[in-house]
N, C-alpha and C positions, 0 to 999 in steps of 0.2 A: 419382423423377422428376427431370428435369434442373433444375427450379426449386429442388429441395431442395439439389442439389449447388452451384448458383450461390449460394444463400443461405449455404451452409456456407463457401464460399470467401470470400464477403464478410465473414462473421463472423470467420474466421481472420485475414483481412487487418486488420480493424479492431482486434481484440484485440492483434495483433502491433504495430500502430502505437501503441496506447495503452501497451503495455509499453515501447516505445522511449522514449516521452515520459516515462513514470515514471522510466526509468533515467537520465534527465538530471538528476535532483535533486541528486546528489552533485557533478556537473560544475558546475551553477549555484552551488552552495554554495561550491565551491572558487574560483570566479571572483570572489566577494566575501568571501573568507575574512578580509579585513582588517576587516570589520564585526564588531561584538560580537554575541553570540547573540541578545539581545533585539531589537536593531534588525533583524537578518536575519529573525527570526521574525515581527516586527510587519509588515515590508514584504511578505514572501511571503504571509502569511495575509490581509493587507488586500487586496492585489490579487487573490489567489485567491478570497477571499470575494466581492469585487465582481463578478468574472467569472462565478462560478457562481450568484450571485444573479440576474444578467442572464439566465442560462439557465433558472433557476427561474421567472422571469417569463414566459419563452417557453412553458414547460411549463404554467404556470397558464392562460395565454391559450388554449392548446390543450385545456384541461380534463384534462390528464394527472396533475395533482397530487391531485385529489380534494378532498373537503371539508377546510376549515381548512388549506389548503396542504399536506396530507399530514402534518400534525402532530397527534399525539394525546397522551394523558397520558404515554406512554412517552418522548416527546421530551424531557421535563424531565430524564430520566436519560441519554438517548443523547447529547444535545448536549454536556454537560460531558465525557462519555467521549470523544466525537469530538475536542473541543477539546484534551483531554489528549494524545490520540494525535498530533495535528498538532504540538503543542508538543514532545513527546518526540522526534519524528522529526528536527526541525531540531537539537535539543539533542544528539541522538546523533551526527549527522553532524559536528557541531562538535567532538565530544570523542573520536571514534575514527575508524577507517577506514570508508570506504563499504562495503567488503566485509564487515566485521563487522556493520554495520547490516543489510545485505540478507540475509546468511546466517541471522541470527537471525530476521528477518522471514519467511524461507521456512518456518519451523516453524508459521506461522499456522494451517494446516489442523488440525494436531494440538493446538495450543493451544485452538482453537475447539471441537474435539471434547471436550477435557477440561472446558472451561467448560460445555458443553452438558450433560455428565453431572452436574456439580455443581449446576447451576441447574435443569435440567428432568428430570434422571434419564435422559436419552437415552444409551443404551449404545453405545459404539463397537465396531466389528467387530474380530475378532482381528487381521486384516491391519493395521488402523489402529493398534492398540496396538503391534504389532511395529515398524511403520514409525516410530511416534512415539518408541519406545525408541532406534532407530537414529539418528534425527534429533537426539535429546537427546545421544547420544554424540558426534555431529559437533559440536554446539555446545560441549560440554565440551572437546573437542580444541582448538577455536578459542580459547575463553576461556583455557584453560591456556597457550596460546602467547602470549597478551597480558598475562599476569601480569608485573608489574614494568615494563610498557611504558607505563603511564599510560592504558591503554585500558579499564580495568575499569569506570569510571564510564559511558563511552559504551556499553559492552556491557550494563550494567544498564539504562540508558535505552532501549536497543533492545528489551530484554525487556519493559519496561513498555509501550513502544509496541505491541509484538506482543500483549500481554495486553489492552490497551484495544481494539485493532482486533478481536481475537477476541471480546471482549464485545459489540462492536457487531454482529458477525455473528450471534451468538446472539440478541440482542435484536431484530434486524431479522427473523430467522426467526420469532420469536414474534409480531411485528407486521408481516406482509408488506405491508400497505397503507401503511405509514409511508414517506414520501418521503425517501430518502437525499439527494436533491438539496437539498431544503430544510434537512435536518439539517446537511449539510456546509457549506452557505452560512452558516448562523447560527453553527455551531461555529468556522468559520474567522474570522469577524468577532469572536467572543468571544475566541479565542486572540490575535488582533491587539490587541484592547483591553487584554488582560492583559499582553502583552509591551510595549505602549506605556508602561504604568505603570512598568516597570523599565528601559526603554531610557534611556541617557544622552543620547539625541537628538543624535547627532553630525551635522555637516553632510554632506549626501549630494550626490555629483556626479550629473550626468546619466547617466553610466555606471552608477552604483550603482542609480539608480531604474529604468533600463531592464532591468538584470539581475533586480532584484527583481520587476518586472512580468512578465517572461518566466518566472521561477521560479514565481510563483503561477499564471499563466495555464496553463502546460503541465502542472504536476504536481498542481494542485488541481482545475482546471476541465476542460481539454481531455482529459486522460488519462481522467478519470472518465467524462465524457460519451461519449467514443468507446468505451471499454471496455463500458459498459452497453449501448450500441447493438449492438456486436459480439456480446456474450454472449447476445443474444436468439436468435441463429442457430446456435449450437453448444452442445453439452452443457457443463454446468458444470465437469466434470472436465477437459475439453479446454481451456476458457478458463483454468482455474486453472493447468494445466500450462504453457500458453504464457506466462502472466504470470510464471512462475518464471524465465523467461529474464532477467528483471531482475537476478537474482543474478549472472549472468555478464556482462551488458552494462554494468550500472552501474559495477562496479569497472574494467571495461575503459576506459570514458571517462576516468576520473580517472587511470588509469595512463598512457594515451596523452597526455593533456593536461598532467598535473602530475607524472608519475613516481611516483605514490602506490603503493607496493608493500605489499600486505596481509600478506605473509609466508607462509611455507610452512604453518604450522598453520592459518591461515585458509583457505588453498586446500584443504587436506586436509579440514577440517571442512565446507567448502562442498560438496565433491564427495560427502561422506557424506550431508549433508542433502538435496541434490538427488536423489541416488540413492534415498533413502527416499521422497521425494515421488513420483518417477516410478514406483517399484514399487507404491506405494499406489494410484495412479490408473490403473494399467495395465488392470485388469479393466473399469473404466468406459469407458475409451477403446476397448477391443475391442468392447464391447457397442454403443457409439455408432456405430462404423464399420460394424458388422454391420447395424445398423438403417438406416443411410444406403444401404448396398449393397442391402438388401432393398427399399427404396423406389425404387431406380433402375430 
């Protein structure tokens, strides 16, 4: 029906907008690269946590969070995992190129599949295993190119970030009624408090505060809210594929704005990883499009 097509167009537009907002993370980080890691993390997480908390209140008033604000016993585990992911993300961007961080993060579907097997015994398809192997090879190519360049720490933090995000995916699938809005709001504030403890508390200019606010607002709150709304109207595989554009757009912003060149190995590795992801989700995309055409 036409309504389905209109909803699908809306979903694609929203997911694409969310992806563009997420892709700005590296650009914002480079705008305030003069700040130390802990101050940058504290400011981004604090403003992001406040903004997404405000949205959580809106959802609570609409009755969308469910009982106990969507927090159950599993939240005691998911909140520190989410806070770790938020912390590692900023730390990785500060210690390696944006391209390194995003290429490694693009392996999230395969990391989540591996964790699901270890935790729940859920077996991945042969296609997923082959694609995961290809993606791992792409990451190896990228990491090998960064050896000796002082980027290994950042690449390791990127991997830890991806592991923690993957664990969040698995735990959320086991507790589908758990509100990720509430989880992310609390986790961001926890990460901010943790970073505040280590921050040297340098004097911040109005410019620094404004960028930190936009950093948190766009990449922690707006991108998440817009993506979740858009993902309601399109298949998960399609939403995941669109979000992978972050791997291309994110490094492009910092290259245009700051001349940050990720290097040929990172580009080659990124192409391999993206190709593996696209090949993996291709069957789901074909089925989703066939379903939409059948309803039209």
